[in-house]
N, C-alpha and C positions, 0 to 999 in steps of 0.2 A: 506493499499500500505506499500510496505517496500522499500528500497534502499539500489544499492550496489554500491561498488567502489574496483576496483581494479587495480594494476600494478604488468605488466607483462612483459617479455624477460627484466628483468631488468638490466642496464646496469651502475649502478653506485651505490652507497651506500645505501643498503638494509635499514639497522639500522636508517639514517637519513630520508629515504623515507617513513619509518615507522609514526612517524611524519607527515608527510607529509599528509599520507593517513587517519591519524586522524582527521586533519582539513577540508579537502576537503571533507570526508564523512557528517560531523557535518554541512555542507552548504545543506545535504540533510535532515535532521532530521525531518522535517516537515511530511517528508512520512512517518517516521518511529519513533514517538516518544517516544516507549513504552519500546525500549532496545540496546544496541550498543553491538558490536562484532570484532574482528579483530584477524585475522592469519597473522602470518609473516616469511616469511622464508628467504636466500638468493637469491632465485629465483622469487619468488610471494610473493604475501601482497593483501588478501582478506578482506574488512572491509563490516559492514553490522549495517542499521537502521532499526529497526524492526517495523512491527505495528500489533499486536498480533491479529490473527483472529484464526487461528484454532491451539488447542494443545499449551491455552495462557502460561500455566505453564514450559512446555520442549522443548519447540519449537526454542529456539532461537538459531542465529547464528553466525558463519559460523557452518553448519551441518559438521560431520565429519563421515566416516566408522567406522567399529566395530576397525580398527587394525590402526585409524588415518591417513592413508595412503591417503584417498581420502577428501577432504575438498571441501564444496560447499557452494558460497553465490547467494541466488534466491531471485528474489522479484517475487512473484506470487502464484497460486492458482490451484494446479492438481485436476481439476473435477474428473478423473476417476482412481485414487490413488488406492482407494480399489479393484478395479477390476484387475488392474497392479500387485500389491501384490496378488491376488489369483492365477494369473497368474504366476508368481515368487515361489509359494511355501514356501519353508523353507530352498531357498537357500541363504538369508540372512537375519541377525540379526538386525531390527533397534533399533536405539539407542532412537527416538522418536516417538511420533504421530502425527508428522507432514506429513501433504499429502506430500510437498515436499521432502521429504527424499526417495520418491521411485527413484527419479532421480540416486542417488546415486547406487541404486541397478540395474537398468536398465543401467548402465555405467557398471559396474562389469560384467553383462552378456551378452552385446549386444555391448559394445565399443560405437563407435558414431551412430549405426544406431537404433537411438529407440525414436528419437526426434518426430517421424511422429506419435509414439504411445501414446503421450501424448494429453490428453483434457484439454485445461486447457489454462490460460493467465500467462506467467513467461519470465521474461530475467535472465539468469545464467550466472555464472564463476564457472568451476568445477576444482578443480587444481589436479594432480596426482602425487605425491611425488615421489612414487616408479619410473615411467616413466618420471618424471621432463618436464609433459605437459599438456597444459590445453586447454580445449574447454569451447567454450560460445555460446549460444543459446539464441533465441529470437522464440516466439510464432508465430503462420502460420500468422496472420495477423497486427501484431504491437501493440496487445493494451497494452501490456508494455512496455513504451519507455526504450531505450539502444542508449549510444553514446559511442565512442572509440575518443582517440586522440594519440599524442605522443610530448612530450616533446622536450629541447634543446639536451637533452643526448641522446636519441634514445629509454626511456623508453615507455612502452605501456599502457595506461590507458584505462579502462573501466569504466563506471558511468550511473545511472539512471537518471540524469539530466547531461544537458550541462554547466551549472551555477559551478559543482564541476571541471570542467577541463577547465574553464579558468582561473584560476591563475596559471595554471601551466604548460598547454599546448602549442603549436605553434599552431598545426594545429588538425582540430575535423574532425566528420563525423558521419553520423546517422548507426549504425548498422542496417543492412536491415531486415525485417520481416521474418520469414520461413525460416530463413540460419541458418547455423551453422561454429563455425569457429574451427579447431583443429590447435593448434600452429605449426608452419611451414608450415601451407600450405593455400589454399585460401578457400574464404567462400564456402561453399554446400549449394545450395537449396533445402533443403527436402522438402517442402512443395511444390508438383504438382499436380494437377489435371485437369482429361480429360474435364471437363465442361468449361473449359479456352477456348477451343476450339469452335464456334460457331456451326460446322458441328457435333460436340459430343453430343449437345441438341436439335437441331432445329428438331425434330421428336419425341421428349420424351413426354407423358403425362403431366398434370398437376392437381394433387388431390389436392383438398384444405382438404380433410381429414388428409393426410398425413403429408402436410404441419402442420396442427393446432397439432395434434400429435408429432410430431417432436419438433414444440416450446414446447410446455409444458413438455416434457422431459427436454428440455436445460437448461427452467427456474430451474424445479425441482433438475439437477444436480449443480444449482449454489447457492442454497439454503446452501449450505455447511458452516457451520459457528457457533463459538463458543461464539459468541459477539451478542447484538441486533443489527436488521438489516432494513432500510427500501424500500421506492422505490421512485423514482423521477418520479412524476405524472406533466407532462406539459400542459396534456388534449389534446395533437395531439392523432392520430391512435396508435404509437409504445408505447410509455410509457403507455398507457393506457390498449393497449393489455399486457403487461409485468406485469404492476400492477394488474389486474384482475386475471392473472394465480396464480401470486405469494399468493394472497390474497386465493384462493381455496386451495391452500397447509396449508398456514401460518394459515386455522382456526381448522387445525386438531394437535392436538399434540404428540409428537414423546413419546409414551411410549411402556416399555418392549422391543420387538424386532422389532417391527411397524414403519417403515422407510417410509410409505406411504405422511407422511407430512413435513411440515419446522421443525426447530428447534425453531424457535421464533414463538409462536402464534398469537401474536398483531402485527397486521402491523401498522406501520405508513408511509403517502405518503408526500412529500412535493413539493411546487411548487413555483414559483418567476416570478416577474413581477412587473411593475409599477401598481398603482392601478388603477382596471379597466380594465388591459389588457387580451387581450381574448383567452389568455392562462388560466391566471385563473380562467374564467367563467365558460370554459369547466373542467377544472380539478376540479371543487367542484361537477359537476353535475358526473363524473366518480364517486368522494370519495365517495359520499352519496350511488350511484348506486350498489358500490362494498364493501360497508361496512368498509374503512378504517380510521383511527385515523388522521385527515388531517391537514395539519397545509399549510396556505397562507402565506410567506413571500413577504414583498414589501421592496422594495426599491426605493429611489427619482435620478430623473437624477443625482443629485450633487454627492449622495453617489456611482452612478454607475463612474461617472469620475473622482472622487478622486479614484478611485481603479485600473484603467486602470493601472498605471505606476507598479502597486504590480504583475497586470495581465499577463502583459508583461514580467516581471523577471518570474515568474511560469511558463508561458506559453512557453516562451522560442521561439517566433513565433513573427512574424509583418505582420502575413496574417490577413488582414481585416477581412472577416467573421468569423475567429475565437477568435478572440478577440471581440467582437460583441456580440456572442454568450457565452463565456467565463467568462464574467464580471458578468454577473447575476446568471451563476453558482458558481463562483467562491463565490459571497457573500451568496447566499444561503448553501453553504459547511460548511462557517463557525457558520451558525444558527443549520446545524442539527447535528455538532459536540458537539455545546452547549448543545443539547440536550440526548448527550448520545449513539448517534447513531456511529457503526463505519464501516458498509460497507451500501451501496446503488445499487442495480439493475437500470439499465437504459435502455433506448430504443435505442441506438443508432447502426448502422450499418443496421436497415431494407431498408432506402431508397437508398442505394446502391447495397443491394441484388433486390429489387424491383421495383427499378426505381421511387422514391417517390419525387424528386424533382422536379417542376412544367414544366421544360424544357423538360422532358420525352416526354410531350404531342409532341411534334414538330418532336420527332423521326421517319425517314422516314419508316423504314423497322425493322423487328425482328431481323435480323443481325446486322444493327446498334446499336441498342437500347442494345441489349447484349454484343456489342463490348465494350458501353460505362460502362455498368456497370463493366466490366473489369478493365477498366483505371480507375474509380471510386475506387473500391477495391484496387488495386494496391498502392492509394495515400491516403488511410482511415488513415493510422499510419501517417499522417504528418499533418491531420485536427481533424474529431472527434472523434480517437481514445487518440489521444495526449490532446485534450481539457476534455474529459471526466478525463482521467486519473489524468492529473496534477491540472485541476480545483478541482477534489477534495482532490490529495494528498497532495495540498499546506496547509491543514487545520487537516491533520492524517485519512480522508476517503479514504475506497477504491469503488472503482466504478466496477461493475458487467453488463458486456454487452452480453444478454441471446439469441441476434438475430445472433452474431458473433460466436458463439457457434461451435465447427468445424465439428460436426456431424451435426447441424442443418443448416450449411453452404452449405454443400454437398446435402441436400433434396432440400433447396431453388432452387439453381443455375443450379441445375438438372434437375427444372422445365422448360416447353416449354417456350421459351422467348415470343411468341406471347401470352400467357396467361397472361403474365406481362403487354403486353402495354397498354398506355391511348389513346384507338382509338375508333372509332363508339362511342363516348358519354359515354366513361368508364371513371368514376375518375380514379385515379394515385392509385396505389395497392391495385385494385379491387377484386383480388383474397385474399390477405391478410383480404381485410374489410368482403367477404363472410364469411372467415373462424372462424370467430369470434363476428361477430354481434351479436349474442346470448350472447354475454357474457358484453356487451357494451349498453349505451343510444344510439338509433337510431341516432342524431342529432353530433356524436363524433364518431360513426363507419363509419361516411359518411362525415364526415366534411373534407374539403378541408386541402390539406397540407400547412400547415404554419411553415416555418421556425421558429428555435428557437429563435433568434436574433429578429423576426418579431413579434411573439407572445408574445413575454414580454412586448409590446408595443410598435407599429410605433414612438412614439417619443422620442423612446431611439436610434434608429437608426439617426432617423430625427436632434435629438440633438445634436450628434455626430458627424455629416455632418457640421453642422452651429457651432458649438464650431472650429472644424478645420481649417474652413472658417475666423473664427475669427483669428486666431494664427498663420494661416501660411500666408507668404503675395505669390502675385503673382509671385514674385521676384524668392523666395526660390522653388518654385515649378519646374518655368522655367528651372530652373540651377539644378536640380537633380540629374541630368546625371553625375554631377561633384563629387558630394558628394558621391554618391552611384551608381556606375556604373553596379553593378550587380542588377537586378530586382528592375529598376529603378520603386520609385513610380509616378502613373501617377494621383493622385487623392491627395489632401489636406487631405483627412483623414487618407491616406495610409502612408504620408509622417510626420504625426504625430505621427502614432504608430511608425514608422522607425526610429526616432529618438531615442525613449524611448530605443528601441533594441538596438541601437549601444552602447550608453552608457553602458548597461551590459554587451554586447556580441561583443567586435570590432573586432573581427577577421575576414576577408573575409570569410574564410572556413564556420566559424559560419553564416554568412547570407546566405551561400549555404546551408545549413540545411531547411532552407524556399522556398517552391517551388514558381513559379510564373506563369504568364499568366493571358490575357483576361478570364473573367466567369462571366456568367449571370444567377441567382440563383444556385451558387454550380457547373454552368457546368464545364467541360475541356474545355481546349481551343478549341480541336478538333472537340465538339458541335456543336461550333459556327454556323460550316455552314451548319447544318441541316434547317435552316429557315433566311430567311431576317430580320424578327423581333427580333431575338436573337445577331443581331448585331449592335442594335441599340444601347439601354441603356445598358452601360456594366456597370452593381452592380450585386454583388453578393445575393442581396437580393430576395426573391419569387418573390416581386413585380413588378421584373424588367420585366416578363414573360408577354408580353403584350398580351389580350385576354385570356389568362387563368386564372390569378388571378384577385378575385371579387373585389380586391382594387389595381389594377395595378396602376404605376405611371402613 
């Protein structure tokens, strides 16, 4: 991961703002420890902290067009950059081998109407010196974070993380995924798909063969790297599928012009948990079956508890589920980086595409099921995308998520929703399991969904609840609405996290970047109406789904 920081619509002294940009950008250097760069003019300042993954020697940023009139700061990877460059032909002379430089070429050719051509993960600011205008864009689903803010003088700020805006801005906001903003205008939603409408997919077929081929293609696209990479292997279905596919490519070394394999042939896999955790046992079975060099990373409850404050600072959220899951991931990331890995593939996004959370068993019909998938995808940038990106980026690691590859999402979301439903005794994500059961041990291919924060060890969540109960008294929780009128915490654990968040992110607008509402097993509030049992134990753990989880509360 890299970070970007920009000051636009400059209303005050640009020379003074340059030092501000350098200091604020430095707050995100954990995302990009390899190099720093800055562009300044009277009208725009763009700063960049780089994590070198592709074109390590020549890809420093900001990037410039041949005549230096276009300036680009981008955090991301453009997986289809070779195809796009071939389409553009010789119209543009590239200054580097960076995959991201194709954004400058596309802007020259198409103006703002190119973002949906990109298949990748990205957030960028492009400044056009000739026209004195800027273009801001974010990837289709929000895999890469992006925030905006305004200071007291009216200067407009853009940053990869909110912490870089806190010292200077009076208000902050999330820049929505799948949108671009051209200076002087309103945000434009470029990422629009017909499959959002149930009527567009209700009569579609559901081919597991097409599904399998599409995911394999997505993983292959995302193996683009000039540095050693690994896979996060929790032992759940999604990470196991990604790991197994990756290993099929990693066994082939690229030679001559053969690009059928991955760039780094020896694959390392990583799992984290308390000793004896269910995820660790399953992960080892998968690693043994597919032949990765496997690393089991253990942490104690106290080590996790000690990290909570740092996790909230890096994740920039007070959401209970996210913090529970992010803490083990954050601890694991530090170990991975110490082993020399700079990029990892992970399994995020599958549950939102296939209805993998256990509460989906309660969906009353295919339309309700599909509409909940859309609600989950629309909020993914505030939950799992945020967690995977920032927990890894805290230690200078890049996380890639093949299930959220733009081309694969089109295949997955066009499947007939009926084929995804957990009904008539079918386990969740049945079609995905069928597609890849030949690549995995049977007990993993058909293992019940275990949310990551549960799978690292049930005593992790149980211990967090007990600790919060001991340090937050009843009066504090009863009067929480006075201290936190927005998204008032309704449990002692939520109150405990919210206090840490408020220390680092005191603005009311910062609190509003975090969603709220009651949830069972990561459901949206709307899905609680599906079944009376979902309105009983309000807890984001998968164990809160009675009669479904084998170890339900």
